N, C-alpha and C positions, 0 to 999 in steps of 0.2 A: 430215412437217411441213416448212414453209419455215424458213429461218434465223430469221426473226423469231418465228414460232410456237414454235420450239424454245427461244429465249431466254425467251419469255413462260412456257412450260411449266416451265422451270427456275426461274422466279421471279427472273430476273436484270434485269428492267426494271421500274422503279417509275413514273417520270414521263418524259414526252417533250415536247419543245417544239413538235412539229408532227405531225399524223397522216400527213404525207407520208413520215415517216421509215421506216415499215414497208416501203414499196416500195423505198426507197433502200437499206436494209440487205439486202433480198432480192436486189437487182440486183447489188450489189458495186461496187467502184471508188471508194469514198469514201476520203479520207485523214483519219484520226482521231488524236486524241492523248489521253493520260491523264497526269496529273501525279503525281510521286513526291516525297515529303517527305524531304529529306536530313538531318533531325535525328537519324536513326539510320543505322547502316551497313548495314542489311539490311531487307528487307520482313519482315513477320510473318504468321502463319497467318491472322489476321483479315482481312488485305488480299488474300489469295490469290484468292478468287473474283472480286474486281474486276479484278485484273491478268490473270487467266486469260481475261478478255474480249479481251485483245490477241490471244491465240491463236485464240479462237473467230471473231473478225472477220477475222483474217488468213486462216484456212481458207476463209472465205466470200468471199474476193477483195478485201478492203479492205487499205489500206496503213497500217501503224502508225507512230506516233511516241510517244516518252516525253519529257516535259518534267520535268527534275529541278529543283526550286525552290531554286536557290542564292540567289536574291534573296528569295523569299517565306519561305524557311527562316530568314532573318535577322529577319523581321518577326513571323511566327506568325499563324495564322488563328484566328478565334473558335471555341471548342469548346463553349461553353455550360456549361463546368465551371470556368472561371477562366482567368486570363492565363497564357500559356506563359512559361517562363523564357527569358531571352535566350540564344541559342545562340552558341557559340564559332565564329568565322568560319573558323579553321583546320580545325576538326573538320568543318564543313559542306563545305569543299572536299575533305577526305579522304573523306567519306561519298559525295560525288558520284562519285568515281572507283570506289568499291566498288559503289554501286548501278548504275552504268553497266555494270560487269563482270557483275553479277548479271542484269541485263536481257538482255545479250547471251548469257549462258549459257542462260537459260531460253527466250528467244524468237528466238535466231539473231543472228549477227554483222551481218546486213543491217539490223537495226532502227535507225531514226534516233533519236538521243538528243541532246537539247539542254539547255542550262542557261540559265534566264531571267536569271541574273546577267550574262550576256554583253551584253544590251541595256539592263539597268537600271543597271549600274555607272557609266556616264558620262552618265546622263540628268539633265538639269537639272530641279530641283524645280518651278520656275516654269513650265517648258514642260509638265511632266506635269499640273499643275493646269489650265493653259490648254487643252491638247490632249486631255486625258482626263477630268479631274475635272469640267470644265464641262458634260459631256454626260450625267452620271449624277446624277439628283435624289436629295437626301438622304432624302426620304420613301420613295423606291424602296428605298434601302439599309436603312433602319431597319425596314421591313416584312418583311424576310427573317427567317425563323423563328430561325435560329441567332444572328443579331445581337440579336433581341428577347430571347432567353434570356440572352445574355451581358450585355445592358444591365441586366438585373435585378440582377446582382451587380457590375457595373462593367466597362466596356470601354475600352481605351486608343484613342487616335486611330490608332495604328499598326495595331492589329488591325481597327479599323473600316474602314480603307482597304484592307484585304486584298483585298476583292472587286474594287476598281478595278485592282489589280495583276494579278490573275488574269484579269480581263476584257481587259486590254491584252495579256496573253500570247496569248489566243485570237486577237485582232486581228492581232498580229504573226505568229503562225504561219500564219494564213490568208493574209496578204499575201506572206510569204516562202516558204511551202511548200505553199500550196494546201489547208491543213487546213480541212475543212468539217464536222467532227463532233468533239464532245468528250463524254466521259462520266466519271462519278465516283460516289462514294458519295452517298446521299440527303442527307447533311449538307452536301454541296457545292452543292446545287441553286441557292442564291442566287448563288454564284460562277459557276456554269455559265451561268446566264441573263444575267448582267451582260456577259459576252463577246458574246453574241448581240445584246444591246441596242446595244453599242458599234459592232459591225460593221454593224448595220442603219442606225444614225444616220450613221456616218462613211464607210462604204463603199457603202451603199445595196444591200447584198447579204444574202441569207438563208443562214444556216448553222444547224446543228442540234446538239442535245444531248439526252442522256437520263441519268437517274440510276438507280443500282442500290441495292436495299435493303442496309442494313448487316448484316453477319454477327454474329449474337448467339448466346448460349447459351440454354438452355431457359427461363431467367428473364428473357430480354430484355436481358441485359447484353452490351454490345458487346465483341467480342474484339479487343483492341488494346493497344498498349504503354502508352497513357495510363492504362489501368485496371489495370496490373500483372499481366496474365495473358497476355502475349505469348509465343509460341514463334516463334523466328526461322526464316526459310527457309534461311539460311546454315547448312550442316551443321557448320561450325566453332563456331557459337554455340549451336545446338541440334542434338544428334545425331539420326540417323535413328531410333535406338532411343527417344529421348525423344518424338519425334513419334509413333512407333508406339504407345507406351503412352498418350500423351495422347488420341489418336483412339480407342484401344480403350476408353477410359472415357467417350466421348461418350454422352449419354443417348439411349435408343431413340427417344424422341419427336422427336429432331432428325434422325434418319438419312435420311429421305426428302429433306428439305430439303438436307442436306449432300451427299448423293450427286449430287443434281442440280446443285448449285453448284460443287462441288469437283472433279468428274470430267467426262470426255468420254464416259462410257458412254451408250449409246443408251437410249431409253425402255424398250424391251422387256427389256433386260438389268437395268436398275435395278428394274423391277417384279419380275423373277425373283428378284433378290437380296433384296428386301424380303419377298417371299412365303416364301422359304426361312428368312429370319430370324425371321419370326413363328412358324414351326413349332418352332424351338429357339432362343429369344432368348438363352439362357444361353451359347450358342456364339459370340455376338458376330459373326455372319456378316456383317452390314451394316458394322459397324465395321472388321472385317478387310479387307473389300473396299475400303472407303474408304481405309484406310491404305496398302494395296497401290497404289492408283491415285495417291495424292498423293505418296508417297515415291518411287515409280518416276519420276514426272514431274519431281520436284524434284532428286533425287539419283542416279537410275539404278537399274536392276534389282538390281545387285550390292549396293547399299546397303540395299535393301529386304530382300534375302535375309539380309544380315548382321543387320539388326534382328530378323528372325524367329529367327535362330540364337541371338542374345544373349538374347532373350525365353525361349527354351526352356532355355537353360543357367542363367539367373539364379535359377531356382526349383527347381533340382535340383543334385545333386552334380557335374553336368557343368560347373558354374561354374568348376572348375579348368582347363577347356579354354580359357577366355577369356584375353585379355591384360589386364594391369593397367590400361592406358588405356581399354579397353572398360568395365571396372568403374567407373572414375572418371567417365567420360562418362555412363554409364547411370544413376548415382546422384547426378547433379548436384543439389545442394541438401540431400542427406542429411548429417547431422552427421558431421564427421570427427574422428578421434583421431590424434594424433601419438604413435607408439610409439618410444621412445628406448632401451628396455632390455627384456631378457627378464624375465618374471615369471609367477608362478603365476596361473592363470585367476581364482581368487577375488580375489586382490589386483588383478588387471587390471580386473575388473568394478567394483570399488569405487573404485580410484584414478582411473578415467576416468568416474566418475559414471554408469555404466550401472546399477549397483545402489547402494542407499543404505548398505548395510552388508554385512559378511561373512556374516552370518546370512541376509540376503535373497538374496545371491548363491548360497549353498549350497542354499537352497530352490528357486530357479529351476533350478539344475543338476539337483537331485533330480527335479524335475517335467518334465525334458526341455524346458525353455522357453528354453534358450540354445543357439544354433547358431553354428558358425564355418564359413563357406563352405557353408551349407545342410546341414551335418552336425551332428546333435544331439550335444551334449556333456554327459556326466554325470560325468566324471572330475574331481574337485576338484584333482587334482595335475597336470593338464595344464599344460605350459609354453607360453606364447604367445611364439613366436619366428618367425624368417623361414622356417623349414622348413614352417610352415603357410601361408605367404603365396603368393599368385598372383604369379608373376614375382619372387618374393622381395621383394615390395613392398607388396601390399595384402591385407587380409582383410575379409570382410563379416561383421559381427557382428549377430545378430538376438536380440532379447529379446522373448519372447512372439510374438504374431502381427503386430504393427504397428511396433514399435520397431526401427529399423535404424541401423547405424553403419558407417562405413568407417574401418578402421584402416590408417594409412600408416606404414610403417617408415622411420625416419630414419637 
């Protein structure tokens, strides 16, 4: 397949501004950019397929740039779900530094990264209206799908003007760096085309854009931080183990789509994985292949091997081979218990609201439904102390098949 055919096969291109783009992508040599939002200090797993396009186009002979929206992050873009909260300017600046480091880590130190606040911070409002706003018709703006949806619930002038700002970004990058291609999620289509319109009217030149389908779960819900289901690409915010477990639980129906979008595996290899998966879906072959590719790309092979090892240990008595920090990172979000004194296990279960009464606690113990560090406990006289703890610090308490607690010795 050609580069363009491969991108289409992977479902990575939704809309294009010109049929000429196919030939240009196949030929190589374009300078392209993608925008990154600095309202968070890391990208998240829902954004990864879009940003992996940097690497795909780079391998095809194109030249990447990333624009971190230090200015646009202060304004907010229409989401169709309500007005964004005003972001703290100091946090935006701090996030710019972190996202810049993340981009360089993932895509190489040679990637060009700019901040649109650099050219907007001293721009005169009257000049912007005269030089930019004058050339974009309001009817053009309100006919964009995302703006239409936002207008139904109310849109501020600040968010309404967002596409003008992003349009000017494209114009500025085209003039200063020779950028002639922009891409982004399909919800950015109106913003992408505004830049093309400005450059056509003010520069008399043709540039290009394409949109990418949003990454969703099986119910069509967008994977993103705005929807409360983000897993961060920064391993200090989301561990490799958390990513591994998250992807291990992806629904089978999404696996072909995710393997195409999240990995660089060739068509034959993906088809082989899916074929093997269908023979034994309970083994999660496709999910494990996906996790291997994603974690290795993001964090390195050693982190992937570590995630596998933790997964093996967490569900057996080998849990005692792990470090306390591994346990705490792996069970992020699990209820925690502060343990300040030694006590009998029955009292421990009741005092920390794991069981409602001593009678219930004894019944669970009798039925082998309580475990400490994956070891079944039936001794009512067991003393909970640091001798049971991993690194003398934490214990994993399980009640039944689903209830889990992390005990932390103080």
